[in-house]
C-alpha positions as CSV (number, residue, x, y, z in Angstrom):
1,M,18.3,67.4,52.9
2,N,19.0,69.7,55.9
3,A,17.1,67.4,58.1
4,L,19.3,64.5,57.0
5,K,22.4,66.5,57.7
6,E,21.1,67.5,61.1
7,R,20.2,63.9,62.0
8,A,23.7,62.7,60.9
9,L,25.4,65.4,63.0
10,K,23.3,64.4,66.1
11,T,24.1,60.8,65.5
12,K,27.8,61.5,65.4
13,G,27.5,63.5,68.7
14,L,25.7,60.6,70.3
15,L,28.3,58.2,69.2
16,V,31.1,60.3,70.7
17,A,29.1,60.6,74.0
18,A,28.4,56.9,74.1
19,S,32.1,56.1,73.5
20,V,33.1,58.3,76.3
21,L,30.6,56.8,78.7
22,A,31.5,53.2,77.7
23,S,35.2,53.7,78.0
24,G,34.7,55.3,81.4
25,S,32.7,52.3,82.7
26,V,35.5,50.0,81.4
27,L,38.0,52.0,83.4
28,A,36.1,51.2,86.6
29,H,37.7,47.8,86.6
30,P,41.4,47.5,87.3
31,G,44.0,46.0,84.9
32,H,42.6,47.3,81.6
33,E,45.7,48.8,79.9
34,Q,44.0,49.2,76.6
35,A,41.1,51.2,78.1
36,S,43.6,53.3,80.0
37,S,45.6,53.9,76.8
38,F,42.4,54.9,75.0
39,M,41.4,57.4,77.8
40,T,44.9,58.8,78.0
41,G,44.7,59.5,74.2
42,F,41.2,60.8,74.4
43,A,42.1,63.2,77.2
44,H,45.1,64.6,75.4
45,P,43.4,67.0,72.9
46,M,41.1,68.2,75.7
47,G,44.1,68.9,78.0
48,G,45.6,71.8,76.0
49,L,43.8,75.0,75.1
50,D,45.7,75.2,71.8
51,H,44.6,71.8,70.7
52,L,41.0,72.4,71.8
53,L,40.7,75.7,70.0
54,A,42.2,74.4,66.8
55,M,39.9,71.4,66.7
56,V,36.7,73.5,67.3
57,A,37.9,76.0,64.7
58,I,38.2,73.3,62.1
59,G,34.5,72.4,62.7
60,L,33.4,76.1,62.6
61,W,35.4,76.7,59.4
62,A,33.9,73.6,57.7
63,A,30.4,74.7,58.7
64,S,31.0,78.2,57.3
65,I,31.9,76.7,53.9
66,G,29.2,74.0,53.9
67,G,28.7,71.3,51.3
68,R,31.4,68.7,50.9
69,A,33.6,70.7,53.2
70,L,31.4,69.7,56.1
71,W,33.0,66.2,56.2
72,A,36.1,66.7,54.0
73,I,38.0,69.3,56.1
74,P,37.5,67.4,59.5
75,A,38.4,64.1,57.8
76,A,41.5,65.5,56.3
77,F,42.5,66.8,59.7
78,V,41.9,63.5,61.6
79,V,43.7,61.3,58.9
80,T,46.7,63.6,58.7
81,M,46.8,64.0,62.5
82,L,47.1,60.2,62.8
83,L,49.9,60.2,60.3
84,G,51.7,62.9,62.3
85,G,51.2,60.8,65.5
86,G,52.6,57.7,63.7
87,L,55.7,59.6,62.5
88,A,56.4,60.8,66.1
89,V,56.0,57.4,67.6
90,A,58.3,55.9,64.9
91,G,60.9,58.4,66.1
92,L,60.9,60.7,63.1
93,N,61.3,64.4,64.0
94,V,58.6,66.8,63.0
95,P,60.2,70.3,63.3
96,F,58.5,73.4,64.9
97,V,55.7,71.4,66.4
98,E,54.7,73.9,69.1
99,Q,55.0,76.8,66.6
100,G,52.9,74.9,64.1
101,I,50.2,74.3,66.7
102,L,50.0,77.9,67.8
103,L,50.0,79.1,64.2
104,S,47.1,76.7,63.5
105,V,45.0,78.3,66.2
106,I,45.7,81.8,64.9
107,V,45.2,81.0,61.2
108,L,42.1,78.8,61.7
109,G,40.6,81.5,63.9
110,A,41.3,84.1,61.2
111,L,39.7,81.9,58.5
112,V,36.6,81.6,60.6
113,L,36.6,85.4,61.4
114,F,36.9,86.4,57.8
115,A,34.6,83.6,56.5
116,K,37.3,82.6,54.0
117,R,35.9,80.4,51.2
118,L,38.6,78.5,49.4
119,P,38.3,75.4,47.2
120,T,37.6,72.3,49.3
121,A,40.9,70.7,48.2
122,V,42.9,73.8,49.4
123,C,41.0,73.8,52.7
124,M,41.8,70.1,53.2
125,A,45.5,70.8,52.5
126,I,45.5,73.6,55.1
127,A,43.7,71.5,57.6
128,G,46.1,68.5,56.9
129,G,49.2,70.7,57.2
130,F,48.2,71.9,60.6
131,A,47.0,68.4,61.7
132,L,50.5,67.0,61.1
133,F,51.8,69.2,64.0
134,H,48.9,68.3,66.3
135,G,49.4,64.6,65.6
136,A,53.2,64.8,66.2
137,A,52.5,66.4,69.6
138,H,50.1,63.7,70.5
139,G,52.6,61.0,69.4
140,M,55.6,62.6,71.2
141,E,53.6,62.8,74.5
142,M,52.3,59.2,74.3
143,P,53.2,57.5,77.6
144,L,55.8,54.7,77.1
145,N,53.4,52.1,78.6
146,A,50.5,53.0,76.4
147,N,49.0,50.8,73.7
148,G,49.7,52.9,70.6
149,L,46.6,51.8,68.7
150,Q,44.3,52.4,71.6
151,Y,46.0,55.8,72.4
152,S,45.7,56.9,68.7
153,L,42.0,55.8,68.6
154,G,41.4,57.9,71.7
155,F,42.9,61.1,70.4
156,A,41.3,60.6,67.0
157,L,37.9,60.2,68.5
158,A,38.3,63.2,70.8
159,T,39.4,65.3,67.9
160,A,36.5,64.2,65.8
161,G,34.2,65.0,68.7
162,L,35.6,68.5,69.0
163,H,35.1,69.0,65.2
164,V,31.5,67.9,65.6
165,V,31.1,70.6,68.4
166,G,32.4,73.2,66.0
167,L,30.3,72.0,63.1
168,G,27.2,71.9,65.3
169,F,27.7,75.4,66.6
170,G,28.5,76.7,63.1
171,Q,25.5,75.1,61.6
172,L,23.3,76.4,64.4
173,M,24.5,79.9,63.8
174,A,23.9,79.6,60.1
175,K,20.4,78.3,60.7
176,I,19.3,81.1,62.9
177,G,21.0,83.6,60.6
178,T,23.7,85.1,63.0
179,P,27.0,85.1,61.0
180,L,28.3,87.7,63.4
181,A,28.5,85.0,66.2
182,M,30.7,82.9,63.9
183,R,33.0,85.9,63.2
184,I,33.2,86.6,66.9
185,S,34.1,83.0,67.6
186,G,36.8,83.2,65.0
187,S,38.2,86.4,66.5
188,V,38.2,84.9,70.0
189,I,40.1,81.8,68.7
190,A,42.7,83.9,66.8
191,T,43.2,86.3,69.7
192,A,43.6,83.4,72.1
193,G,46.2,81.9,69.7
194,L,48.1,85.2,69.7
195,L,48.0,85.4,73.5
196,L,49.2,81.8,73.8
197,A,52.1,82.6,71.5
198,C,53.1,85.5,73.7
199,V,53.1,83.4,76.9
């Protein structure tokens, strides 16, 4: 069973890498607005440390819980993030976006640090709540000339890729029996969130 999970995780990672390489080669030819929109969306979660830390933390947290949480927590995040992006593009105001994003980094880092095990449905609700703020930020910062669907696909795929990085690292730490590394990762993420909030 572990071999199947490991193979599935590797497959997801390869799909993310293939998508990045394929979209990069498409951009080599001028006049591809859709590819440009996709890459702009894909780059957005990578461009901010707060986004990047929260996305990796989701994967680490899901890995620390295991079971159904491995896919349910990241899926809840991505789906709700797309909803948040859609709300922002539609012109609906999501309040306290920046504060919500910073709080997500701190709280998710703390959940990893303390290896907090909650029911999967509660974890999904927490992930989804924070994802709303991340999605709203992506939607508000979408360039006016971007194709909304391609842009959304880009930031959703980048987010899923960062979740896979966190999942992979978390599962590796669990496999070699070093839970301390997970806790250190959580403390680094939470501390970084606190520092970002003070800047």
